[in-house]
Residue, then its C-alpha position, 0 to 999 in steps of 0.5 A: x188575634x185569630x187563633x189560625x195566625x198563632x203558630x202551632x208550636x207556640x200553643x200549649x194544651x192544658x186541662x183547667x182544674x180550678x176557676x177563681x173569677x171571670x178571667x182567672x183560672x188554674x190549669x195543668x199541662x196535659x203532657x205531665x203525667x207526674x200528678x198521677x204518680x204523685x197521688x199514689x205516692x201521697x196515698x201511701x205515705x200521708x196516713x203514716x206521715x207525722x203531723x205538722x208541729x210548730x210553725x209552718x214554713x211558707x216555702x215548704x210543701x206539705x200534705x192536707x186531707x181535702x175536706x170534700x173527698x178525704x184524699x190526700x194532696x200537696x199544699x202550701x200554707x198561706x196564712x195561720x190563725x192559732x191552729x187553723x191554716x189557710x192552704x193552697x193545693x198547689x197541684x190543682x190550685x183551690x184553697x181552704x181552711x184546715x186544722x193542724x191534724x189535717x196537715x202532715x210532713x212530706x219527705x224531700x222527694x215530694x218538695x217539687x213545685x206544683x203541677x197547676x199554674x195560674x192563668x189570666x186572660x190577657x188584656x181583660x179585666x172584670x166588668x163589674x166589682x158587684x158580687x152578683x155579677x162577679x159570681x155569675x161571670x165565675x159560674x159562666x167561665x166554669x161551666x165553659x172550661x172547668x175540667x176541660x182541655x184548652x189551648x193557650x197562647x202565652x203572651x206575658x207573665x206577671x211579677x207574681x207568676x200569673x201567666x197572661x194568655x189567650x185561651x181557645x177550646x175548639x174553634x171557640x175563643x173564650x175571651x170573645x165569649x166573655x166579651x160577648x156576655x159582658x162579664x169582661x172588659x178589654x184593657x188597653x196595653x197601659x191598663x187603661x179601659x177603652x174609651x168610647x169615641x166622642x160624639x160630635x155635638x152637632x145636631x142630628x136629623x133622625x132619632x139615632x146619633x150618626x154612627x162613626x164610620x167603620x174605618x175608625x175601628x179598622x186600625x184596632x184589629x180584633x178586640x185582643x189585638x193591640x190598641x192605640x193609646x188614647x189620651x182622654x181630653x179633660x174640661x181644663x185641657x182643651x185646645x187653646x184655639x177653642x178656648x180663645x175662640x170661645x173667650x172672643x165670642x163671650x167678650x165681643x159686646x163688651x169690647x164694642x160697649x168699650x169702643x162706643x164709650x171711648x169715642x164719646x169720651x174723645x168727642x166730649x169736652x175735656x173734664x177739668x175737675x176732680x169730680x169729673x175724673x172720679x166719676x169716670x173711674x167709678x163708671x169704669x169699675x161698674x163696666x168691669x163688674x158687668x163684664x165679669x158677671x157677664x162671663x159667668x152667665x156665659x159659663x153657666x150657659x155652656x154648662x147647661x149646653x153640655x149637660x143636655x147634650x149628654x142626657x140626649x146622647x144617653x137617651x139615644x143609647x137607651x133607645x138603641x139598647x131597648x131596640x137590641x133587647x127587643x130584637x133578642x127577645x124575638x129571637x129567644x121566643x123562636x128558640x123556646x118554641x124549637x126547644x119545645x119541639x126537641x123535648x117533645x121528640x125525647x119524650x116521644x122517643x121514651x114516652x112516660x119514662x123521661x120525666x120519671x127519670x129525671x125526677x128520681x135521678x133528682x131525688x137520688x142526687x139529693x140524697x147523695x149530696x146529703x150522704x156526701x155532706x155527712x161523710x165529710x165529717x170524720x166518722x168512727x173509722x177515720x177517728x180510729x185512723x187518726x188515733x192510730x196515727x197519733x199512737x204510732x208516730x208520737x210515741x215516747x220510749x224510755x229514755x236512753x239515759x235510763x239504762x245508764x241510770x240503772x247501772x249506776x243505781x246497781x253500783x250504788x246499792x252494792x256499795x251500800x250492802x258492802x257498808x252494811x256488811x262491814x264488820x270491822x272499823x278498819x274497812x270503813x274508810x275504804x268502803x265510804x270512799x267506794x260509796x261516795x264515788x258511786x253516789x257521784x257517778x249516780x248524780x251524774x246519771x241522775x242529771x242526764x236523766x233529768x235533762x232528757x226527760x225534761x225534753x220530753x212532752x210527757x204530760x201533753x202526751x199522757x193528756x193526748x193518750x187519755x183523750x184518745x182512750x176515752x174517744x175510742x172507748x165511747x165510739x167502741x164501747x160495744x166491741x168485745x176483747x179479743x183473746x188473741x191480739x195480732x201484732x199486725x192489726x194496724x197494718x191490716x187495718x190501714x190496708x183495709x182503709x186504703x182499699x176501701x177509700x179507693x173503692x169509694x173513690x173509684x165509685x164516686x169518680x164514676x158517678x161524678x163522670x156520669x153527673x158531668x155528662x148529664x151536666x154537659x147535656x144540660x149545658x148543650x141544651x142551654x146553649x141551644x135554647x139561648x142561641x149560644x152556639x150552633x148546635x142542632x136539635x138532633x145533637x141535643x136529643x140523641x143519647x139523652x135517655x142513656x145519659x139519664x139511665x147511666x147517671x141513675x145507675x151510678x148514683x144507685x151504685x154509690x148509695x148502696x156501697x155507702x149503706x152496705x153493712x160491714x162483713x164479718x171479716x171487716x169487723x174483726x179487722x176493725x175491732x182488732x185494731x181497736x184492741x191493738x190501739x187500747x193495748x198500746x195506749x196502756x202500755x204507753x201510759x204504764x211506761x209514762x208512769x214509770x218515767x214519772x215515778x223514776x223521775x220523782x224518785x231520783x229527784x228526791x234522792x238528788x236533793x237529799x244527796x246534795x245535803x250531805x254532799x260537802x260533809x257526811x252527817x254527824x251525831x253532834x246534835x243527838x250527843x248534846x240532847x243526850x247530855x242535856x237529858x243526863x243533866x236534866x235527869x240529875x236535877x230531877x233526882x236532886x229535887x225529888x230528894x230535896x222534896x223528900x227531905x222537906x216532907x220528912x223533916x220535923x217541921x214542914x215548910x209548905x211553901x218550900x215544899x210546893x215550890x219545889x214541887x213546881x220546879x220538879x214539874x218544870x224539870x220533868x216537862x223539860x226532860x220529857x221535851x228533850x226526850x221528844x227531841x231525841x226521838x226525832x233525832x233517832x228517826x232522822x238517823x234511822x232514815x239516813x242508815x236506811x238511805x245512804x249511810x249504813x256506816x253510822x251505827x258503827x262509827x257512833x256505837x254510843x248512840x245505840x242506833x241499832x237498838x232503836x231501829x230494831x224496835x221500830x222507834x219504840x225503844x226509848x232508853x232515856x226514859x225511866x220509871x223514876x221520871x214519872x209521877x205515876x199512881x198505881x191502878x189497883x182495880x186493873x192490876x190483877x195480872x201485872x202492875x199498871x201505873x197512871x201518869x201524864x206524858x207531854x200533856x196526855x193521860x197514859x198507862x205504864x204496863x209493867x213486865x218482869x223480863x230477863x235478858x232472853x224474854x226482853x228480846x222477845x218482848x222487843x221483837x214482838x212489840x216491834x211487829x205490833x207497832x209496825x202493823x198498827x201504824x199501817x192503820x193507826x185508828x183501829x188499834x191501841x198504839x204503842x207510845x213508848x217502850x223502855x227498861x227500868x234502870x233500878x228494877x228488872x221490868x220493862x214498861x210499855x206505855x199506851x193511852x189511858x181509856x178510862x172505863x172505856x173496855x167492852x166489858x165495862x161498857x156492857x156492864x154499865x150501859x150495853x150497846x145497842x144493836x146498831x152500836x154493836x155493828x159500828x163497834x165491831x166493824x172497827x175491831x174487824x178493821x183492826x184485826x184485818x190490819x194486824x193480819x195483813x202484817x202477819x201478826x196474830x193477836x191471840x188475845x181478843x177478849x172483852x177486856x181488851x177491846x176499847x170503845x170510843x164514842x159508843x161507835x168505834x171499837x179498837x183493838x187492844x194490845x196484848x202481853x208481849x212476853x208471852x207467845x201467841x200459844x200462851x195468850x190463845x189459851x190464857x184463862x181470860x179468853x172468855x166472854x160471859x159464858x162463851x169460850x173464845x178459844x177456837x176448837x183447833x187450839x184445843x186440838x193442838x193447832x198453832x194460833x192463826x188469823x182464823x183463831x182471831x175471827x173465831x174469837x171475834x164471833x164469840x164476842x158478837x154473839x156475847x153482845x147480842x146474847x149476853x147470857x148465852x151458855x150453850x156449847x158451840x162445838x156442834x156440826x149444825x150451828x143453826x141448831x145452836x142459834x135456835x130460839x135466840x131470835x137473831x137477825x137473819x144476816x147476823x145468824x148467817x155471819x155467826x154461822x160462818x165465823x163459828x164454823x169448826x172447819x174454817x171460818x171468814x177472814x177479816x176482809x171477808x167479814x167486813x164484805x158481809x151482808x150484816x155489815x153492808x146492810x147496816x151501812x146502807 
């Protein structure tokens, strides 16, 4: 239909946004201005919108960042594979694959239908399914209509929403152009392809077949008009008249033969025998077979004739096509000549610069293409923006139930404090009930907290933050921290990024418009050369140089913008955003760690509380163990009496004595096992008392839990001296009695101290302090295995491991340590002093007899006399190493012992180890003069100078970091 016959009000003006193939395209209505407002809204909301989580909805509209220009557009998800999404941009019609991080949720006000609609040329289909032809057809249609305005006439609508139209650009019918260049074919209304009218199979006198009269096609109208339905004729659907006629012609000779035969049979005499009848029947069968063979031969001949006619028709069509191509080549040759004239005209107007400009523009466009391809990948700024989006949108805060949990803990702890402060047994029951109520409320709060935390993706969030922190550190490792952090750093960065994006987008749009003008000029030149349109040479030549100049300038501006260096203010905005991001990451990581620790703490509390929820803990097991210990003690005493009586008898019964001694050993071992069991029960009770049951000592006073707790688990009242088969250590018992014995398969030493009630309490306190500090680093100081008081004597016993001939004085006397061994041994001693000093314990008794060596490479600090004060121990006569006094000068001036005095003694022992016969005084202002002539190592001499300095030496941690120990470790 001619466009002049279409009423203007039925025409719609659209602008093409995307071309799918040679007959299909997407376009927007020109009168719809809402798309510009949508772009502004998307630019504002998408950078801070939440990223798509979970599976997308097919009918929902999302925001996506287009890979080429990094702008945000609306889209729908067509298909999902893992974290890759195949999306359709509903306002433009193009499609691409994006990752999850490029998709964001959009608010309800943006959930509207797309502005672009899908159009298809009515009555057309693509001419070929070959990929090359399909690509050429798409490129041809894109060059004609992409980005341009069209007038379309709506004809119909398909089930999928595709609109079937006729399209016009000015006076140009786009459909006719597609047909002219054979990129499309016309369909009949019944979706059948137009069939070429059958050519009569009569002979022609000329080379070309006779053409059908034009009036045969006048009823068809234009190529896009309505066409009559033509029913194709197949070989098995020929008219019956033709079939009968051909059959009659083919059978005529056979019929004549049959008639002649019949006459011959009539005229012949009548056959009288059966043999004549059989021969007649045989001849009839042979005649029928011959008839069938002749029919097949006739059919083959007909097919050969038809094939020859088809080949002749094809040859005639090929000859016609060659003639047309010859004519087109002649016209093209004329056009090329005209084009050369026009190009010479352009070069005449701008001599020697036109070709140069084209060459320069081509190089710049190539550089620009590579630049845009490189910018299509996210850069550091894009990664920072994405990181900020993740930090701000997916942040995890402290659960709301945490406040309720804190209040419940306060109430529970207050109930425990009330129980601890209770002094009368009458108030216990009421306070226990209050504690139980507070515990029940706390368990409820714990359940609420656990349920809320379980719904949080803490682990995934932690890993994501760690990943972002690592990437930002790698990208911005050279950024120095700012002294003052601006709280609005993110807002400033996003505003700067948005302004920069708009600037780049405007520059790119200007470049695209300038290059589009060059492309349009090239298209006009191509159409002029190919005689596609009636375009004059002046239209092609005029303004060509100015178009190239504008394009060159626009490309240059974009390249300058892309390679421009950041200003100081821009770098400050970027760096502040990086610091703010790192600060927020660390804050949230700290919060997540607090949530994790609180969750773990409350989970452990819940498990322990549920264990005693039905009934409170009782001491039945401990009381049973104590009863069993008393029984074993009685048995052991009785057996000892029996052995004593047997040994004092006039006639010795050695077998019986040996038997009784074996029974004593078995009873003693069983007694020690029960005492170990008792210690485990006490440890469990101490945990309960320190946990949620502080009322146990008052409810069970016979268990004496408080004494065990005050001694840090050392005091074992069930032990007694007569339980051990101990032997005196006379060679080491100069100051106090020492006994050597076995305890649970270990060789131990019992140190005996004479105590009264006052000194016993002091001893328990100092022993508990030492034991607590030693447990922090058990391998650096001598452990205390047990402490008990004799029931039949005023002695207190401290049990320690037995180090046979392992003290430092004995080793130096028998086999002195080498320099390398001294470093290892004294490093262990320094570690032991470091543990004691960290617990505010001053040893005040460090001397060669009180330092033990294991394996000649590890030093252990020994214990001390717990019945003496630090002042008494520090000024003891045993504080010497050879001729060197280990008493610090400040102690002699009346100052109390301190960690510094321990380190002075440590320095004196080191000097004695290296120079055993040293006899000079150490109290000198210049220690270097004291060490002159000793030939000490430089590092050692420097260390001794610092340690033996009367004005204050090194601490234990500082000593361990000294070059003397560090160089030896290397």
